ZAMARGU-4260 file (C-alpha; in steps of 0.2 Angstrom, whole numbers, plus 5000, padded with zeros to 4 digits):
<rodrens>
0) 5073/5000/4957 | 5077/4982/4956 | 5076/4969/4970 | 5086/4953/4966 | 5083/4937/4974
5) 5093/4921/4971 | 5094/4903/4975 | 5111/4894/4974 | 5110/4893/4955 | 5098/4905/4948
10) 5091/4923/4951 | 5075/4933/4948 | 5074/4952/4947 | 5059/4961/4952 | 5056/4979/4945
15) 5044/4990/4935 | 5054/4986/4919 | 5055/4968/4922 | 5042/4954/4918 | 5030/4953/4933
20) 5036/4941/4946 | 5024/4927/4950 | 5027/4920/4967 | 5018/4903/4969 | 5007/4903/4985
25) 5003/4884/4986 | 5015/4878/4998 | 5005/4883/5013 | 4994/4872/5024 | 4981/4886/5027
30) 4964/4878/5022 | 4971/4862/5017 | 4966/4849/5030 | 4975/4834/5022 | 4991/4843/5020
35) 4990/4849/5038 | 4988/4830/5044 | 5003/4825/5033 | 5014/4839/5041 | 5009/4833/5059
40) 5018/4817/5055 | 5032/4827/5045 | 5027/4820/5028 | 5032/4833/5015 | 5027/4823/5000
45) 5014/4835/4995 | 5027/4849/4994 | 5035/4840/4980 | 5019/4840/4970 | 5015/4858/4974
50) 5033/4863/4968 | 5030/4853/4951 | 5013/4860/4948 | 5018/4878/4952 | 5034/4878/4941
55) 5024/4870/4927 | 5011/4884/4929 | 5024/4898/4927 | 5030/4902/4945 | 5046/4912/4946
60) 5048/4911/4965 | 5039/4900/4978 | 5032/4905/4995 | 5035/4892/5008 | 5024/4892/5023
65) 5023/4878/5036 | 5011/4887/5049 | 4997/4876/5056 | 4991/4870/5073 | 5000/4856/5081
70) 5015/4857/5069 | 5033/4859/5073 | 5035/4874/5062 | 5053/4878/5067 | 5059/4861/5061
75) 5047/4859/5046 | 5051/4876/5038 | 5070/4872/5038 | 5066/4854/5031 | 5054/4861/5018
80) 5066/4874/5012 | 5080/4861/5010 | 5068/4849/5001 | 5061/4863/4989 | 5079/4868/4985
85) 5084/4850/4981 | 5071/4849/4967 | 5070/4867/4960 | 5082/4882/4957 | 5069/4896/4958
90) 5072/4908/4973 | 5061/4906/4988 | 5050/4917/4999 | 5051/4911/5017 | 5035/4914/5026
95) 5031/4913/5044 | 5024/4923/5059 | 5036/4914/5071 | 5053/4922/5072 | 5062/4906/5076
100) 5054/4897/5061 | 5060/4911/5050 | 5077/4909/5056 | 5077/4891/5054 | 5071/4893/5036
105) 5084/4907/5033 | 5098/4896/5040 | 5093/4882/5029 | 5092/4893/5013 | 5106/4894/5000
110) 5105/4911/4991 | 5096/4927/4995 | 5078/4924/5001 | 5063/4935/5002 | 5056/4935/5020
115) 5037/4936/5022 | 5034/4947/5032 | 5036/4962/5044 | 5023/4974/5050 | 5024/4991/5058
120) 5023/4985/5076 | 5040/4990/5084 | 5042/4973/5093 | 5041/4964/5076 | 5053/4976/5068
125) 5066/4973/5081 | 5064/4954/5080 | 5063/4952/5061 | 5074/4965/5054 | 5090/4959/5062
130) 5087/4942/5054 | 5085/4950/5037 | 5101/4959/5039 | 5111/4945/5046 | 5106/4933/5032
135) 5107/4946/5018 | 5089/4943/5014 | 5075/4955/5007 | 5059/4958/5016 | 5041/4961/5013
140) 5035/4975/5023 | 5016/4977/5027 | 5010/4995/5031 | 4998/4990/5046 | 5001/4994/5064
145) 4995/4988/5081 | 4977/4995/5078 | 4972/4988/5061 | 4975/4988/5042 | 4970/5006/5037
150) 4958/5008/5023 | 4965/5025/5018 | 4978/5023/5005 | 4987/5039/5011 | 4989/5031/5029
155) 4996/5015/5021 | 5009/5026/5012 | 5013/5035/5028 | 5016/5018/5037 | 5026/5012/5023
160) 5037/5027/5023 | 5040/5025/5042 | 5044/5006/5040 | 5056/5009/5025 | 5064/5022/5035
165) 5067/5011/5051 | 5073/4997/5040 | 5086/5007/5030 | 5091/5020/5044 | 5092/5009/5059
170) 5096/4992/5052 | 5105/4996/5036 | 5094/4986/5025 | 5096/4993/5007 | 5080/5001/5001
175) 5080/4989/4985 | 5078/4974/4997 | 5062/4981/5004 | 5046/4975/4995 | 5030/4984/5001
180) 5014/4974/5002 | 5000/4988/5000 | 4988/4975/5007 | 4974/4967/4996 | 4957/4967/5005
185) 4942/4956/5001 | 4931/4965/4989 | 4916/4955/4996 | 4917/4965/5012 | 4917/4982/5003
190) 4917/4985/4984 | 4928/5000/4986 | 4943/4991/4994 | 4951/4985/4977 | 4952/5003/4971
195) 4959/5008/4987 | 4973/4995/4986 | 4977/5001/4969 | 4978/5019/4974 | 4990/5013/4988
200) 5001/5003/4976 | 5002/5019/4965 | 5007/5030/4980 | 5020/5018/4987 | 5028/5014/4970
205) 5029/5033/4965 | 5033/5042/4981 | 5044/5029/4989 | 5050/5020/4973 | 5051/5002/4981
210) 5045/4986/4973 | 5028/4980/4978 | 5019/4963/4981 | 5002/4957/4987 | 4994/4941/4993
215) 4983/4943/4977 | 4970/4930/4981 | 4964/4940/4996 | 4955/4952/4985 | 4942/4938/4980
220) 4940/4930/4996 | 4922/4925/5000 | 4916/4928/4982 | 4911/4916/4968 | 4922/4913/4953
225) 4937/4919/4962 | 4949/4915/4948 | 4940/4927/4936 | 4941/4941/4949 | 4960/4938/4952
230) 4963/4937/4933 | 4956/4955/4931 | 4963/4962/4947 | 4981/4958/4945 | 4983/4966/4928
235) 4974/4982/4935 | 4986/4982/4950 | 5001/4980/4938 | 4996/4995/4929 | 4995/5004/4946
240) 5013/4999/4949 | 5012/4981/4956 | 5028/4972/4952 | 5025/4955/4960 | 5012/4945/4968
245) 5010/4929/4979 | 4997/4920/4969 | 4990/4904/4962 | 5002/4899/4949 | 4992/4884/4944
250) 4977/4893/4936 | 4980/4895/4918 | 4969/4910/4914 | 4977/4920/4928 | 4994/4917/4922
255) 4989/4921/4904 | 4981/4937/4910 | 4998/4942/4919 | 5008/4938/4903 | 4996/4948/4892
260) 4998/4963/4904 | 5017/4961/4903 | 5016/4962/4884 | 5005/4977/4884 | 5016/4986/4897
265) 5031/4984/4887 | 5040/4971/4898 | 5040/4957/4885 | 5052/4962/4872 | 5045/4959/4854
270) 5031/4948/4862 | 5044/4934/4863 | 5037/4926/4879 | 5019/4928/4873 | 5023/4920/4856
275) 5034/4906/4864 | 5019/4902/4876 | 5007/4901/4862 | 5018/4890/4852 | 5020/4878/4867
280) 5001/4877/4869 | 4999/4873/4851 | 5012/4859/4852 | 5004/4852/4867 | 4987/4852/4859
285) 4994/4843/4844 | 5006/4832/4853
</rodrens>
């Protein structure tokens, strides 16, 4: 199954037979005090730096989030979407927990966006899915309900099936436009959680057949040497069926691990991308 996202001038296809889709996570004020202060005075200059750094690192899409205290998120998300689209052609993932901000971002967007995200709570479904349908977007679906994020992979599968059923049957959203996030949990809280996430990825990708994504950095939260953990986790998740991730596109050895996994899984024909990247590194080293 292929999920196709687009900007005004380019597109990216997410699918098990496609190169892994790297969605840059950096345009997000969470945990960035200086960035939050800039946003409070509607200064978006840091966004331009984040775009350049992530595209240079290998991002194929960019997540755009303006959520922070004392920020006019509705206005700023629309402004940020317009700014990002003025400086790059890669498709965007529009990210907010505020429905009005999502609509502001979608209204500003040129192309077919990915909405991040909707959960199993009925109230959220009835607010967000009509927006997804109206703007012809795709959506990330999270298999958690009002109670909690279930640890049991089979429960996550059950919730994902219900969510996909509501989106397709009640709102007419094509199944290929639903990307399920099986939910990455911090391994520092419980050493079994990463394997449970991988089992959930496998179940969802094989039994429902939809594409999948993760906030991949969540798995290493609270642990030392997070980049190494992420560089190991993502290729393992790819083998389980993961087809995209919202991740740090600026960290070279994580991107290298993903590209190596693409080659090993047969999604880099004749190793062309791997060889080209190696030659570019050599040229940079000698130039």
